[in-house]
LODRENDO-31469 format. One line per field, with one value per residue (C-alpha): x, y, z; residue in one letter. Coordinates in pm, 1 decimal. Example, Ala and Ser with C-alpha at 12.3 -4.5 7.8 and 13.67 -1.06 7.14 Angstrom:
# residues 2
xx <- [1230.0_1367.0]
yy <- [-450.0_-106.0]
zz <- [780.0_714.0]
pase <- [a_s]
END
This chain:
# residues 509
xx <- [685.5_996.2_1061.9_691.6_703.1_1032.7_857.5_564.8_801.0_966.5_615.7_512.5_867.4_800.4_457.8_635.5_860.2_556.4_398.9_712.7_725.0_381.7_433.4_736.0_540.6_237.3_475.1_705.2_389.9_233.4_535.7_549.3_170.4_230.7_438.9_231.9_-115.3_-278.6_-579.4_-263.0_-196.0_-272.4_-517.3_-686.0_-728.4_-822.7_-1068.3_-1231.1_-1267.6_-1418.9_-1676.4_-1775.5_-1806.9_-1989.5_-2345.7_-2626.0_-2724.9_-2368.8_-2358.2_-2686.5_-2531.9_-2225.9_-2403.5_-2643.2_-2361.8_-2097.3_-2307.6_-2059.2_-1758.4_-1819.8_-1498.0_-1289.7_-1424.3_-1345.9_-983.4_-944.4_-1112.9_-852.2_-559.4_-664.4_-729.5_-404.7_-230.1_-351.7_-278.2_77.5_111.4_-3.8_261.3_543.2_467.4_437.4_754.0_967.9_918.9_954.9_1059.1_854.0_543.2_654.2_714.1_376.0_157.1_340.4_323.3_-68.8_-82.3_102.0_-96.8_-410.9_-303.5_-177.9_-509.3_-710.9_-513.1_-471.4_-860.7_-962.8_-1134.2_-859.2_-562.2_-230.1_7.4_201.8_-57.9_69.2_438.5_327.2_195.4_469.5_769.4_626.5_582.4_953.1_1071.5_850.4_968.1_1334.6_1298.1_1110.4_1409.3_1642.4_1468.6_1434.0_1701.5_1961.5_2156.4_2357.6_2328.5_2066.0_2029.6_2104.5_1807.7_1507.2_1435.4_1758.0_1723.1_1991.0_1816.6_1469.5_1624.5_1784.4_1449.2_1257.3_1488.8_1497.4_1121.8_1079.1_1321.3_1129.9_812.3_908.7_1061.8_746.5_553.1_772.6_747.7_383.2_350.6_576.9_387.3_54.7_169.2_287.0_-21.1_-226.9_-9.9_-153.3_-481.6_-667.8_-766.5_-559.4_-690.1_-1046.2_-936.7_-845.4_-1190.2_-1391.6_-1784.1_-1957.1_-2272.7_-2586.5_-2817.8_-3112.2_-3063.4_-3232.2_-3547.4_-3491.9_-3538.5_-3813.3_-3690.6_-3526.3_-3817.2_-3614.9_-3689.3_-3441.9_-3291.1_-3452.4_-3247.0_-3160.2_-3293.3_-2964.2_-2704.1_-2343.2_-2097.9_-1922.0_-2245.9_-2353.9_-2417.1_-2164.9_-2236.1_-2036.9_-1832.9_-1494.0_-1221.9_-1031.9_-1191.0_-1080.8_-847.9_-953.4_-745.4_-1019.3_-740.7_-726.2_-1087.9_-1324.3_-1711.3_-1803.7_-2177.9_-2192.5_-2358.6_-2689.1_-2673.4_-2636.6_-2373.2_-2110.8_-1983.7_-1664.8_-1624.7_-1360.2_-1388.1_-1359.6_-1601.5_-1843.5_-1811.4_-1878.4_-2212.9_-2516.2_-2574.4_-2896.1_-2873.5_-3113.9_-3199.6_-3228.9_-3264.6_-3060.2_-3109.6_-2970.3_-3186.8_-3002.2_-3160.8_-3379.0_-3678.5_-3597.7_-3245.3_-2981.0_-2872.5_-3018.6_-2932.1_-3036.7_-2795.0_-2776.2_-2630.3_-2492.7_-2466.3_-2549.7_-2913.7_-2865.8_-3147.4_-2978.6_-2668.7_-2874.8_-3075.6_-2747.0_-2614.4_-2926.7_-3068.0_-3181.3_-3574.6_-3492.7_-3217.4_-3431.0_-3130.1_-2875.8_-2582.2_-2347.2_-1990.5_-1749.8_-1350.5_-1332.4_-1578.9_-1899.4_-2218.0_-2564.7_-2849.8_-3140.5_-3475.3_-3416.6_-3790.7_-3698.5_-3420.4_-3611.5_-3933.5_-3828.9_-3701.7_-3370.1_-3145.6_-2800.9_-2432.5_-2325.6_-2012.7_-2097.0_-2237.9_-2358.7_-2189.8_-1848.3_-1676.9_-1805.7_-1608.1_-1361.9_-1560.0_-1862.6_-1754.8_-1537.9_-1494.6_-1832.5_-2122.9_-2498.4_-2780.8_-3153.1_-3427.9_-3671.2_-3450.1_-3233.7_-2870.8_-2787.3_-2972.9_-2859.6_-2601.4_-2303.2_-1996.8_-1641.8_-1842.9_-1640.0_-1909.3_-2259.0_-2368.2_-2731.1_-2816.5_-3120.0_-3221.0_-3253.1_-2886.3_-2712.8_-2744.6_-2554.2_-2333.1_-2632.5_-2887.9_-2698.0_-2656.7_-3014.3_-3145.1_-3453.9_-3358.7_-3570.3_-3551.2_-3800.7_-3761.5_-4076.7_-4264.4_-4142.3_-4101.2_-3889.8_-3893.4_-3583.6_-3711.8_-3767.1_-3511.0_-3604.5_-3603.4_-3612.1_-3727.4_-3930.9_-4149.4_-4525.4_-4658.9_-4626.0_-4336.9_-4256.7_-4242.0_-4051.0_-3859.4_-3859.4_-4055.8_-3973.3_-4102.6_-3879.8_-3996.7_-4372.6_-4347.7_-4496.1_-4888.3_-4932.1_-4746.7_-4961.4_-4849.7_-5000.4_-4947.7_-5017.7_-5343.9_-5500.5_-5638.4_-5366.7_-5284.7_-5204.9_-4867.0_-4741.8_-4523.1_-4262.1_-4224.8_-3989.4_-3842.8_-3949.2_-4083.5_-3755.0_-3651.2_-3743.2_-4005.1_-3967.9_-4262.5_-4350.2_-4646.7_-4704.8_-4801.4_-4972.2_-4790.0_-4933.6_-4722.6_-4649.7_-4476.6_-4585.9_-4542.0_-4514.0_-4520.1_-4534.6_-4657.4_-4648.7_-4869.7_-4709.6_-4901.4_-5014.6_-5229.9_-5035.2_-4972.1_-4688.4_-4759.0_-4750.7_-4625.3_-4274.1_-4034.8_-3635.2_-3436.9_-3385.4_-3463.5_-3599.7_-3620.6_-3740.1_-4114.0_-4298.5_-4354.4_-4095.5_-4178.6_-4005.2_-4053.5_-4089.2_-4139.3_-4307.3_-4280.7]
yy <- [5339.5_5326.7_4975.7_4860.6_5054.5_4850.1_4532.5_4617.0_4672.0_4337.7_4164.2_4306.1_4213.3_3849.7_3893.2_3991.2_3698.8_3463.2_3620.6_3599.0_3227.6_3152.7_3320.5_3128.7_2809.3_2903.9_3039.7_2753.5_2491.4_2692.7_2634.9_2263.8_2219.8_2331.2_2025.8_1782.9_1908.2_2244.3_2115.5_1992.7_2379.2_2421.5_2733.6_2525.3_2226.9_2367.2_2599.8_2308.1_2134.5_2444.8_2451.5_2097.0_2133.0_2472.0_2449.5_2543.3_2861.0_2981.4_2888.5_3074.8_3378.6_3354.0_3333.8_3612.7_3852.0_3768.4_3618.0_3445.4_3586.9_3385.7_3184.1_3492.8_3623.2_3255.8_3291.2_3631.9_3519.6_3221.0_3434.5_3708.5_3450.1_3287.0_3608.7_3671.0_3305.3_3346.0_3698.3_3517.6_3215.2_3436.8_3644.5_3314.2_3214.5_3500.2_3346.0_2975.5_2856.0_2571.6_2754.8_2850.7_2494.7_2392.4_2664.7_2577.9_2205.8_2246.0_2470.9_2217.2_1931.2_2096.0_2126.4_1754.9_1636.9_1852.4_1763.2_1384.0_1354.2_1510.7_1282.3_1109.0_1233.4_1077.1_1037.2_1309.1_1564.2_1584.6_1714.4_2084.0_2139.8_1943.5_2092.3_2428.7_2398.4_2267.7_2564.0_2795.3_2649.1_2691.1_3056.8_3123.8_2969.7_3169.7_3491.6_3474.9_3234.2_3238.2_2921.1_2832.1_3100.4_3330.5_3653.3_3996.2_4087.9_4176.5_4471.9_4641.4_4823.2_4618.6_4304.8_4421.9_4561.3_4235.0_4059.6_4314.7_4301.2_3924.1_3911.3_4151.2_3957.1_3643.0_3788.8_3899.4_3583.7_3400.4_3610.4_3551.4_3169.2_3196.7_3374.2_3147.5_2864.0_3003.5_3089.9_2709.6_2584.9_2843.7_2740.5_2371.7_2488.9_2328.8_2617.9_2494.3_2163.9_2310.8_2533.1_2202.2_2066.2_2018.1_1987.9_1724.8_1846.0_1758.3_1494.4_1724.8_2061.0_2317.4_2469.0_2814.5_3116.9_3343.8_3729.9_3907.0_4113.7_4197.7_4550.0_4790.3_4673.7_4324.5_4002.4_3831.5_3531.0_3348.9_3402.5_3481.6_3213.6_3474.7_3611.3_3277.6_3213.6_2988.9_2808.6_2517.3_2400.4_2396.4_2632.9_2608.8_2551.9_2195.2_2145.3_1819.7_1717.2_1556.9_1320.0_1196.4_1198.6_905.1_858.2_562.5_434.3_166.4_103.4_-95.7_-169.9_-488.0_-349.2_-112.4_146.1_335.7_623.4_852.7_1164.5_1108.9_810.0_1035.8_1297.5_1021.5_945.8_1110.5_1453.1_1687.2_2030.7_2231.1_2563.3_2495.7_2714.1_2634.2_2774.4_2724.6_2650.6_2919.0_3195.3_3440.9_3557.1_3797.5_3669.7_3629.6_3272.7_3151.1_3176.0_3022.3_2866.2_2629.9_2304.5_2049.0_1677.9_1328.9_1242.3_1063.0_831.8_660.1_597.4_451.9_246.9_100.3_49.9_-144.9_31.9_-219.8_-166.7_-52.3_213.3_513.3_773.7_873.9_1004.4_1209.6_1231.5_1536.5_1468.4_1608.1_1396.5_1626.5_1416.0_1514.8_1257.2_1295.4_1063.4_798.0_868.6_1229.9_1113.9_860.5_1044.4_1189.2_1517.5_1641.8_1545.7_1518.2_1457.7_1835.3_1904.7_2230.7_2547.5_2829.4_2692.1_2638.1_2345.9_2392.9_2668.5_2521.7_2701.9_2525.3_2196.4_2113.1_1858.9_1729.3_1782.0_1656.3_1926.7_1811.6_2073.2_2109.0_2019.7_2266.2_2216.9_2082.7_1761.3_1733.6_1955.4_1780.8_1990.6_1818.4_1500.0_1151.8_914.0_821.9_578.0_408.6_381.7_390.3_688.5_451.1_380.0_697.4_1074.7_1331.0_1574.0_1851.2_1609.3_1566.1_1944.2_2003.5_2018.4_1838.3_1498.9_1568.3_1942.1_2001.6_2379.5_2583.8_2800.8_3166.4_3525.4_3822.7_4203.8_4308.5_4673.0_4892.6_4823.0_4856.4_5210.3_5330.0_5688.5_5749.3_6028.5_5984.8_5830.7_5491.7_5245.6_4933.4_4657.5_4368.0_4045.4_3657.2_3380.7_3011.6_2674.7_2443.3_2135.8_2257.6_2599.2_2945.2_3020.8_3349.8_3626.4_3906.4_4234.7_4407.2_4774.3_4847.6_4658.1_4726.0_4427.7_4184.9_4275.1_4010.3_4076.6_3977.3_3675.4_3622.6_3315.6_3021.0_2741.4_2493.6_2469.0_2395.3_2772.1_3078.1_3318.9_3664.2_3890.2_4272.3_4489.2_4860.5_5059.9_5399.7_5539.4_5814.0_6024.3_5873.1_5596.6_5234.0_4885.9_4659.9_4268.3_3955.0_3629.0_3351.8_3060.1_2729.2_2516.8_2292.2_2583.2_2618.8_2999.8_3047.9_3094.5_3446.2_3264.1_3373.5_3085.1_3118.2_2913.3_2619.7_2307.1_2327.0_2679.0_3030.8_3136.3_3442.2_3755.2_3942.7_4296.6_4628.4_4987.4_5267.6_5648.5_5813.1_6175.1]
zz <- [6540.7_6283.7_6370.7_6300.5_5966.8_5881.1_5968.3_5756.0_5464.5_5542.5_5510.5_5181.5_5080.9_5153.8_4967.2_4668.5_4703.2_4735.7_4418.7_4216.8_4309.8_4226.6_3880.8_3789.8_3892.2_3650.0_3379.6_3364.9_3402.2_3099.8_2910.7_2987.6_2919.4_2562.4_2524.8_2744.7_2650.6_2701.4_2938.6_3198.8_3265.3_3630.1_3551.0_3293.4_3483.1_3806.6_3610.8_3466.1_3805.6_3935.9_3644.4_3697.4_4085.5_4098.5_4213.2_3992.1_4187.9_4146.8_3776.6_3720.0_3891.4_3685.6_3367.5_3471.3_3553.8_3325.1_3028.8_2771.1_2936.3_3248.0_3183.3_3154.1_3498.4_3631.4_3507.8_3602.8_3965.7_3971.4_3939.4_4168.9_4435.5_4361.0_4384.3_4735.0_4862.1_4695.9_4892.9_5233.0_5188.8_5135.6_5439.9_5645.7_5443.7_5618.7_5959.2_5860.7_5491.9_5550.1_5546.3_5212.0_5094.8_5259.1_5061.3_4726.5_4746.4_4836.9_4549.6_4336.8_4456.2_4348.8_3995.1_3984.9_4095.5_3876.7_3580.1_3611.4_3690.9_3390.0_3096.1_2900.3_3106.2_3109.4_3386.6_3229.7_3289.0_3644.9_3513.8_3451.8_3793.1_3964.0_3798.1_3822.4_4195.0_4252.3_4055.9_4265.1_4594.7_4471.7_4371.4_4729.6_4912.6_4679.3_4769.3_5132.0_5252.2_5015.9_4849.7_5154.2_5445.3_5505.0_5335.6_5511.9_5751.0_5517.9_5743.4_5584.1_5276.8_5101.1_5172.6_5080.9_4752.1_4648.3_4703.5_4503.5_4218.5_4220.6_4238.4_3967.8_3733.5_3816.4_3744.5_3415.8_3314.9_3430.2_3203.9_2901.0_2970.9_2987.8_2672.3_2505.2_2645.5_2550.6_2190.1_2125.8_2252.4_2039.8_1750.7_1772.0_1694.1_1408.7_1192.1_888.2_912.6_908.6_612.4_411.6_474.8_148.7_244.8_30.2_-160.3_15.8_-107.8_30.8_28.7_257.8_163.7_-27.8_231.6_145.5_109.4_379.0_543.7_861.5_994.9_1114.4_1433.1_1422.9_1452.0_1099.3_994.4_973.1_1244.5_1103.0_1260.5_1439.0_1600.9_1685.6_2047.2_2244.6_2597.6_2700.9_2992.1_2819.3_2960.1_2661.5_2303.6_2233.1_1926.1_1733.0_1454.8_1184.8_1046.4_1405.8_1479.4_1516.2_1591.4_1785.9_1830.8_2084.4_2399.8_2349.4_2015.9_1802.7_1562.4_1696.4_1433.4_1424.4_1170.8_1064.2_939.5_584.8_642.3_803.3_489.8_255.0_364.5_243.1_366.4_445.8_498.0_717.6_856.3_1242.5_1563.4_1861.0_2206.0_2557.2_2859.4_3029.3_2805.7_3012.5_2883.0_2609.0_2601.1_2328.7_2384.5_2079.5_1710.9_1376.3_1094.8_831.7_917.3_700.7_841.2_840.2_948.2_1308.8_1258.2_973.0_1182.9_1466.6_1261.8_1094.6_1455.2_1558.8_1866.4_2153.1_2232.0_2585.2_2465.0_2548.4_2578.6_2316.6_2489.0_2323.3_2432.6_2364.2_2330.6_2695.2_2830.4_2856.4_2794.2_2686.2_2661.7_2447.0_2411.5_2152.9_2056.5_1980.3_1755.5_1558.8_1523.5_1145.0_1265.4_1115.0_1407.0_1256.5_1317.4_1181.0_997.6_828.6_922.0_703.2_412.2_589.3_798.8_1183.4_1363.9_1593.9_1894.6_1770.6_1749.8_1492.7_1335.0_1397.1_1662.1_1742.4_1631.6_1744.5_1670.1_1945.2_2216.2_2468.4_2370.2_2720.2_2628.4_2265.7_2131.4_2218.2_2027.3_1955.7_1943.0_1947.7_2082.9_2078.1_2322.9_2356.9_2702.6_2950.2_3142.5_3468.3_3428.8_3327.7_3382.3_3149.2_3264.6_3346.4_3517.3_3854.1_3875.5_3896.6_3532.8_3405.9_3204.9_2866.3_2778.0_2530.5_2419.7_2530.2_2315.5_2363.6_2161.6_2207.1_2116.1_1925.3_1835.5_1979.1_2269.4_2637.0_2770.6_2436.4_2359.2_2051.4_1864.6_1866.9_1550.5_1371.1_1533.7_1411.9_1692.3_1570.8_1680.4_1680.2_1826.4_1852.3_1929.1_1737.3_1561.7_1625.8_1484.6_1529.7_1441.4_1577.4_1752.3_1945.8_2103.8_2394.9_2478.2_2858.4_2916.0_2592.1_2376.5_2237.3_1859.2_1620.1_1427.2_1085.1_1057.8_797.1_606.6_724.4_535.6_813.4_1165.1_1326.4_1270.7_1469.3_1294.9_1252.8_1320.0_1329.1_1430.2_1350.4_1657.7_1626.2_1947.8_2138.6_2402.2_2730.4_2931.8_2782.7_2862.2_2547.1_2582.4_2348.3_2331.0_2077.6_1983.5_1841.6_1558.8_1824.5_1957.0_2262.9_2368.4_2564.2_2951.2_3138.8_3441.4_3521.2_3595.9_3622.6_3347.5_3603.2_3580.9_3220.2_3059.9_3176.7_3094.8_3073.1_2846.2_2728.5_2837.6_2746.7_2863.0_2574.5_2625.0_2351.7_2327.5]
pase <- [x_x_x_x_x_x_x_x_x_x_x_x_x_x_x_x_x_x_x_x_x_x_x_x_x_x_x_x_x_x_x_x_x_x_x_x_x_x_x_x_x_x_x_x_x_x_x_x_x_x_x_x_x_x_x_x_x_x_x_x_x_x_x_x_x_x_x_x_x_x_x_x_x_x_x_x_x_x_x_x_x_x_x_x_x_x_x_x_x_x_x_x_x_x_x_x_x_x_x_x_x_x_x_x_x_x_x_x_x_x_x_x_x_x_x_x_x_x_x_x_x_x_x_x_x_x_x_x_x_x_x_x_x_x_x_x_x_x_x_x_x_x_x_x_x_x_x_x_x_x_x_x_x_x_x_x_x_x_x_x_x_x_x_x_x_x_x_x_x_x_x_x_x_x_x_x_x_x_x_x_x_x_x_x_x_x_x_x_x_x_x_x_x_x_x_x_x_x_x_x_x_x_x_x_x_x_x_x_x_x_x_x_x_x_x_x_x_x_x_x_x_x_x_x_x_x_x_x_x_x_x_x_x_x_x_x_x_x_x_x_x_x_x_x_x_x_x_x_x_x_x_x_x_x_x_x_x_x_x_x_x_x_x_x_x_x_x_x_x_x_x_x_x_x_x_x_x_x_x_x_x_x_x_x_x_x_x_x_x_x_x_x_x_x_x_x_x_x_x_x_x_x_x_x_x_x_x_x_x_x_x_x_x_x_x_x_x_x_x_x_x_x_x_x_x_x_x_x_x_x_x_x_x_x_x_x_x_x_x_x_x_x_x_x_x_x_x_x_x_x_x_x_x_x_x_x_x_x_x_x_x_x_x_x_x_x_x_x_x_x_x_x_x_x_x_x_x_x_x_x_x_x_x_x_x_x_x_x_x_x_x_x_x_x_x_x_x_x_x_x_x_x_x_x_x_x_x_x_x_x_x_x_x_x_x_x_x_x_x_x_x_x_x_x_x_x_x_x_x_x_x_x_x_x_x_x_x_x_x_x_x_x_x_x_x_x_x_x_x_x_x_x_x_x_x_x_x_x_x_x_x_x_x_x_x_x_x_x_x_x_x_x_x_x_x_x_x_x_x_x_x_x_x_x_x_x_x_x_x_x_x_x_x_x_x_x_x_x_x_x_x_x_x_x_x_x_x_x_x]
END
């Protein structure tokens, strides 16, 4: 019994040695990646590969479960799996160090392959994972074998103690190296360059906003930049220096264009309020926001480039290779599609695409709203599928007519009497003409609509309910300016947006 206990302790010592070796590999790789490029860090590189390779149902589960924290959850998951893997490798290495070398080598190979296969990666992107793996293997040898001769039997307290102390010191050192590396990478952000940008005055200003008539608890008409929803496939936010940035318009065009950031800012600017929403927005969800964007009208740039008659797709490509493809006919139909450089009176926030992004009213973001934009390629839908299309999403992505109740909240308890039910409705580029509210199975009641500056924004609405005691079901539906009322049919977000009535439960006392 005692011998089995000692052996169990020895196994856990080996597990700790494996974890310490993996920590050193990751920490040193993070430090080197600060010099090579943050996307070359193995956790980042592997995380981006996982995001790209994850099947659609799993992506939807992650979005439903973790919301906008899905990437944080992925990072935590990678660390947990890595810790378990490293512990197993360490225990196997106690029996034969070659098992340890094989495990660390496998881990290092995954990091190298992930890093060098990312968009625009250089050969040097392999260095963080490669050097980290070598350092991890050396430490594992030092902890479990020794520089020249085997250490004392790990079943003795002295042998175990030396490994425990060495592993602890290694983990602390790895943590320090990782923090230093991350701080160096963070210090290379472009926040100072963004602050130095002076946005030009627009040639066409946004229409004046009507007086703010938002009810308590209702979503404001304009979403603050810090509250604007963010959905993208980037594991870390790209940092693009505007002094190095260029936008290329090529593909099926007669006149290839290349613009620097200063040249783009020198172009005539338009300013418009536009509502953007994600195709992953559930009925009643919050993956939708409204802001005042400043930018260059995309139609003007495409006309200057000379679009080929058969180029039916406008593909936006980001600095990290993400692509979104919008119909050329939509871009050219007169709507205020733009290359945006400003948002709510300031340069684009870095997490929302600084220095430039695409904004197209009436299309879900997955086909149009390319952030950190570096290239626009004119192509044919028959020849090219953008990022999300092979992953199960529809090719075109027009925004559906939808509505949401913001107040009262679901499962709210209110006193009997006059209660204001309020929210927003949207059908970008068609506009909202009517919103109706239904309580239980009573007749639909028409709500009051607030004024809007254009059809490209959501529309606030409210309805005063004379609420009687009891448990009630409240639902909402909207009708757009084309006369189409949103459907009651319930559909999932995939492949082209959720449908159904937003419904809440309210208890009236």
